[in-house]
C-alpha positions in Angstrom: 6.5 -12.3 -25.1 4.5 -13.7 -22.2 0.7 -14.1 -22.6 -1.4 -11.6 -20.8 -2.7 -12.8 -17.5 -6.3 -13.0 -16.6 -7.7 -11.8 -13.3 -8.9 -15.2 -12.4 -7.7 -18.9 -12.9 -8.1 -22.3 -11.5 -4.5 -22.7 -10.4 -2.1 -19.7 -9.7 1.5 -20.8 -10.0 4.2 -18.9 -8.3 7.4 -19.4 -9.9 8.3 -20.0 -13.6 11.3 -22.6 -13.1 10.9 -26.2 -14.1 8.5 -27.2 -11.3 6.0 -24.4 -12.0 6.3 -24.9 -15.7 6.0 -28.7 -15.4 3.1 -28.5 -13.2 1.3 -26.0 -15.7 1.9 -28.6 -18.4 0.6 -31.5 -16.5 -2.6 -29.5 -15.6 -3.2 -28.5 -19.1 -3.2 -32.3 -20.1 -6.0 -32.7 -17.3 -8.0 -29.8 -18.7 -7.0 -27.5 -15.7 -6.2 -23.8 -16.4 -3.4 -22.0 -14.8 -1.2 -18.7 -14.7 2.4 -18.9 -14.2 4.0 -15.8 -12.4 7.9 -15.6 -12.7 9.7 -12.7 -10.8 12.7 -12.6 -13.2 12.9 -11.6 -16.9 12.8 -14.4 -19.4 16.5 -14.0 -20.5 17.6 -14.5 -16.8 15.5 -17.6 -16.4 16.8 -19.1 -19.6 20.4 -18.4 -19.0 20.9 -19.4 -15.4 23.3 -22.3 -15.3 22.0 -25.3 -13.4 23.1 -28.9 -13.5 21.1 -31.5 -15.2 21.0 -35.1 -14.4 17.5 -36.3 -15.2 16.0 -39.3 -13.4 13.9 -42.0 -15.4 10.7 -40.4 -14.1 11.7 -36.8 -14.9 12.5 -37.9 -18.5 9.1 -39.6 -18.5 7.4 -36.6 -17.4 9.1 -34.4 -20.2 7.9 -36.9 -22.7 4.4 -36.9 -21.4 4.1 -33.0 -21.8 5.9 -32.9 -25.1 9.2 -31.2 -24.1 11.4 -34.1 -25.1 12.5 -33.4 -28.6 15.7 -31.4 -28.0 16.4 -33.7 -25.1 16.3 -36.9 -27.3 18.4 -35.1 -30.1 21.0 -33.5 -27.7 20.7 -35.2 -24.3 23.2 -37.8 -23.2 21.9 -41.0 -21.8 24.2 -42.6 -19.1 24.0 -46.2 -18.1 26.2 -45.8 -15.0 28.7 -43.6 -13.1 32.0 -44.2 -11.2 33.1 -43.7 -7.6 36.8 -43.1 -7.0 38.6 -43.3 -3.6 42.0 -44.4 -2.4 43.4 -44.3 -6.0 40.9 -46.7 -7.6 37.7 -46.7 -9.4 34.3 -48.6 -8.9 31.7 -48.4 -11.7 28.0 -48.6 -10.7 26.1 -49.9 -13.7 22.5 -48.7 -13.4 21.4 -50.4 -16.5 22.6 -53.6 -15.4 21.3 -53.3 -11.7 18.2 -51.6 -12.3 17.1 -51.8 -16.0 17.0 -48.0 -16.3 19.4 -45.1 -16.9 19.6 -41.5 -16.4 19.9 -38.6 -18.9 22.4 -35.6 -18.9 20.4 -32.6 -20.0 20.9 -29.4 -18.3 18.3 -27.7 -16.3 18.8 -24.6 -18.3 17.6 -26.5 -21.4 14.7 -28.2 -19.7 13.5 -24.7 -18.6 13.9 -23.3 -22.1 11.8 -26.1 -23.5 9.1 -25.8 -21.0 8.8 -22.0 -21.7 8.6 -22.5 -25.4 6.0 -25.1 -25.1 4.0 -23.0 -22.7 4.1 -19.9 -25.0 3.4 -22.1 -28.2 0.1 -23.1 -26.4 -0.7 -19.5 -25.9 -1.0 -20.0 -22.2 -0.4 -17.3 -19.5 3.3 -16.9 -18.3 4.2 -13.6 -16.9 7.7 -12.6 -16.5 9.0 -9.7 -14.3 6.1 -10.5 -12.0 7.2 -9.8 -8.6 4.8 -11.4 -5.9 4.1 -9.0 -3.2 1.6 -11.3 -1.2 -0.2 -14.7 -1.2 -3.4 -14.2 0.6 -6.6 -15.9 1.8 -5.2 -19.4 1.5 -7.4 -20.7 4.2 -10.4 -19.8 2.1 -11.8 -21.1 -1.1 -10.6 -18.1 -3.0 -7.0 -17.4 -2.4 -5.3 -14.7 -4.3 -1.8 -13.5 -5.4 -0.9 -9.8 -5.4 1.9 -9.0 -7.9 3.7 -6.0 -9.6 4.5 -6.3 -13.3 7.4 -4.8 -15.0 9.7 -3.6 -12.4 9.5 -1.3 -9.3 7.3 1.2 -11.1 5.0 -1.4 -12.6 1.4 -1.8 -12.3 0.1 -3.9 -9.3 -2.5 -6.7 -10.1 -4.5 -9.3 -8.2 -4.8 -12.8 -9.5 -7.6 -14.8 -7.9 -7.7 -18.6 -8.0 -9.1 -21.8 -6.6 -5.6 -23.0 -5.6 -2.2 -21.3 -5.2 1.0 -23.5 -5.9 4.1 -22.1 -4.5 7.1 -23.2 -6.7 9.2 -20.0 -6.1 12.3 -21.4 -4.3 13.6 -21.3 -0.7 13.4 -17.5 -0.4 10.2 -16.9 -2.3 7.1 -15.3 -0.6 4.8 -18.4 -1.0 5.9 -20.3 2.0 5.6 -17.3 4.1 1.9 -17.4 3.7 1.8 -20.5 6.1 1.6 -19.3 9.6 5.0 -19.7 11.4 3.7 -21.6 14.2 2.4 -24.2 11.9 5.7 -24.8 10.2 8.5 -27.3 11.1 11.8 -26.7 9.4 14.6 -29.2 9.3 18.0 -28.0 8.2 21.6 -29.1 8.0 24.2 -26.7 6.7 27.5 -28.5 5.5 31.0 -27.0 6.2 32.1 -26.8 2.6 31.0 -25.6 -0.8 31.4 -26.6 -4.4 33.5 -24.6 -6.8 32.1 -25.5 -10.3 33.4 -24.7 -13.8 32.4 -24.9 -17.4 35.2 -25.5 -19.8 35.5 -25.7 -23.5 36.9 -29.1 -23.7 35.6 -32.6 -24.3 34.9 -34.6 -21.0 37.6 -36.7 -19.5 35.4 -39.5 -19.0 32.2 -40.7 -20.9 30.4 -41.1 -17.5 30.3 -39.1 -14.4 33.0 -39.6 -11.8 32.5 -38.8 -8.2 35.8 -38.9 -6.2 36.8 -38.7 -2.7 40.3 -37.4 -3.0 42.8 -36.7 -0.1 42.0 -33.1 -0.1 38.3 -33.3 -0.8 35.6 -34.1 -3.2 35.5 -33.7 -7.0 33.0 -34.4 -9.6 33.7 -34.8 -13.6 30.5 -34.2 -15.3 29.6 -32.7 -18.8 27.3 -30.4 -20.5 27.8 -31.8 -24.0 30.3 -33.9 -25.8 32.5 -30.7 -26.1 32.0 -28.9 -22.9 33.1 -30.1 -19.6 31.3 -29.4 -16.2 33.4 -30.3 -13.0 33.4 -29.4 -9.3 35.8 -29.5 -6.5 35.2 -29.1 -2.8 36.2 -25.7 -1.3 35.8 -24.0 2.1 32.5 -22.0 2.7 32.9 -18.5 1.6 35.4 -19.2 -1.2 35.5 -16.5 -3.9 35.7 -18.4 -7.2 37.9 -15.7 -8.9 40.5 -16.5 -6.2 41.2 -19.8 -8.1 43.5 -19.5 -11.0 42.4 -21.8 -13.9 45.5 -23.9 -13.7 45.1 -24.3 -10.0 41.6 -25.7 -10.6 42.8 -28.2 -13.2 45.8 -29.3 -11.0 43.4 -29.9 -8.1 40.9 -31.9 -10.3 43.8 -33.9 -11.6 45.0 -34.8 -8.1 41.6 -35.7 -6.8 40.8 -38.0 -9.7 44.2 -39.7 -10.0 44.3 -43.4 -10.2 47.3 -45.5 -8.7 47.9 -47.3 -12.0 48.2 -43.9 -13.8 45.5 -44.6 -16.3 43.5 -41.4 -15.9 44.3 -38.3 -17.9 42.4 -35.0 -17.3 41.6 -33.1 -20.5 42.1 -29.3 -19.9 40.8 -26.4 -21.8 39.6 -22.7 -21.4 37.3 -22.2 -18.4 34.5 -20.1 -19.3 32.6 -19.9 -16.2 33.3 -20.3 -12.4 30.8 -20.2 -9.4 30.5 -21.4 -5.9 27.5 -23.3 -4.5 27.0 -23.6 -0.8 25.8 -26.8 0.5 22.8 -27.4 2.8 19.7 -29.6 3.3 16.4 -28.2 4.3 12.7 -29.6 4.6 9.8 -27.7 5.4 6.7 -29.3 6.7 3.9 -29.2 5.8 3.8 -28.9 2.1 0.2 -27.8 2.1 -1.8 -25.3 4.1 -5.5 -24.7 3.0 -5.5 -24.0 -0.7 -1.7 -23.4 -0.7 0.6 -26.1 -1.9 4.4 -25.9 -1.9 6.6 -27.8 -4.4 10.3 -28.0 -5.2 12.8 -25.6 -3.6 10.0 -23.7 -1.8 9.6 -26.9 0.4 13.0 -28.7 0.3 16.7 -28.2 -0.6 19.3 -31.0 -1.1 22.9 -30.7 -1.6 23.7 -31.4 -5.4 25.7 -34.6 -4.6 22.8 -36.7 -5.1 21.4 -35.0 -8.2 18.1 -34.8 -6.6 16.9 -31.2 -6.6 15.2 -30.9 -10.1 14.1 -34.5 -9.9 12.4 -34.0 -6.5 10.6 -30.9 -7.8 9.3 -32.8 -10.8 8.2 -35.7 -8.5 6.3 -33.2 -6.3 4.3 -31.7 -9.2 3.5 -35.1 -10.8 1.9 -36.1 -7.5 0.2 -32.6 -7.2 -1.1 -32.6 -10.8 -2.8 -35.8 -10.3 -4.4 -34.6 -7.1 -5.6 -31.3 -8.4 -6.8 -32.8 -11.5 -8.9 -35.4 -9.4 -10.2 -32.5 -7.4 -11.2 -30.2 -10.3 -12.9 -33.2 -12.1 -14.9 -34.9 -9.2 -14.3 -32.5 -6.1 -12.7 -35.6 -4.3 -10.1 -34.3 -2.0 -8.6 -37.6 -1.1 -5.4 -37.0 -3.2 -5.2 -33.3 -2.2 -5.3 -34.1 1.4 -2.6 -36.8 1.0 -0.3 -34.6 -1.1 2.0 -33.3 1.7 2.5 -36.7 3.3 3.0 -38.4 0.0 5.6 -36.0 -1.3 7.5 -35.8 1.9 8.1 -39.5 2.1 10.1 -39.2 -1.2 11.6 -35.9 0.0 13.0 -37.5 3.1 14.1 -40.5 1.3 16.0 -38.3 -1.4 17.3 -36.0 1.6 18.8 -39.2 3.2 20.4 -40.3 -0.1 21.9 -36.9 -0.7 23.3 -36.7 2.8 24.8 -40.1 2.4 26.5 -39.3 -0.9 27.7 -36.0 0.5 29.3 -37.3 3.8 30.7 -40.4 2.0 32.6 -38.3 -0.7 33.5 -35.1 1.0 36.3 -34.4 3.6 34.8 -32.8 6.5 37.3 -30.0 7.6 36.1 -30.6 11.2 36.1 -34.2 11.0 38.6 -36.7 12.5 40.2 -40.0 11.4 37.1 -41.9 12.6 34.9 -40.0 10.3 37.3 -40.8 7.5 37.4 -44.4 8.2 33.6 -44.7 8.3 33.3 -42.9 4.8 36.0 -45.2 3.3 34.3 -48.3 4.9 31.2 -47.2 3.1 33.0 -47.0 -0.2 34.8 -50.4 0.3 31.3 -51.9 0.9 29.9 -50.5 -2.2 32.9 -51.8 -4.1 32.5 -55.4 -2.6 28.8 -55.8 -2.6 26.5 -56.1 -5.6 23.4 -55.5 -3.4 25.1 -52.3 -1.9 25.7 -51.2 -5.6 22.0 -52.1 -6.5 20.7 -50.0 -3.6 22.9 -46.9 -4.8 21.9 -47.4 -8.2 18.2 -47.6 -7.6 18.2 -44.2 -5.5 20.5 -42.5 -8.0 18.3 -43.3 -11.0 15.2 -42.5 -8.8 12.5 -44.4 -7.3 9.0 -44.9 -8.9 6.4 -42.7 -7.8 4.5 -45.5 -6.1 7.5 -47.1 -4.5 7.3 -45.1 -1.3 
């Protein structure tokens, strides 16, 4: 069960996904109280299927808060990944090029561990809490009005010194910033991903990103016995319109190597879903006593594996700023939060856009676009410095690097 919520706290966190939960734990380590409000039931939060490539900094943050035991036991460290195009593959060795690696550990599992840790500490985490309004953020006593327990539930008001909106791109938090103060930048891509989970061992021990003749494909994994894979499909695709064998056939064609050395392992598909592709950045990420983090402020296409990692980077910066303010009343880091976070957001947005346009086939593109993408891939193949730059961005830049 979720802990009862008090009527007042230091930090009210709207959103009980990885960003909000991680922030709560980082604040606890700094002696700052918080209440986390999550609109969905716990079961829904803990079973939503999301990808999970964790940057070095995200792994460090999980270790810092004590949510690393299952990750260390069951997660899959990866030293590199492969790019495929024109019938051949190029390995990018992150360990050799940067000295660091990434971890395959699903966001679903990250969320479970952060929830369990929060409840183990007996700290307030309220599920089924529909936030109705975030108010008075331009004062020193903002509040969150929410209904607990469904449409017939009781309405409560949570007062706080600070409100953090970590409730996604469609949540109520960012609507508390007056529209005339908001700048929104968006790019909608002309394709989506059809993703599958399958009960079969992965075909490759590392991730494979492919630009096939008919579009993008990604070979990933959930565990040593469960494959996660994606193919580029048109926007609006119904996942059930794809027969299982048709998906395997398309994956096989897009991953094919000219020397015939790659064999795709096939098995029962247990889940199919379609993910639209878009980039979005909202500025500023702070208004008065309201701070935005994660998807509430930015969305990236999944090609660069930056969504969860950007959210964690946001709250690491924010936790330091809030911890300093509550301890000393020094607002320097709080005032710098939006600009500091946005530098990383735009770097990650550019990297994600680069990976996306380089590896996908634009249905509205022309031969010029195709040759530009292939030229970029050839450059990565032939240049160690290009591979190093790619590896540095993929494994994540240090917080102080931007």
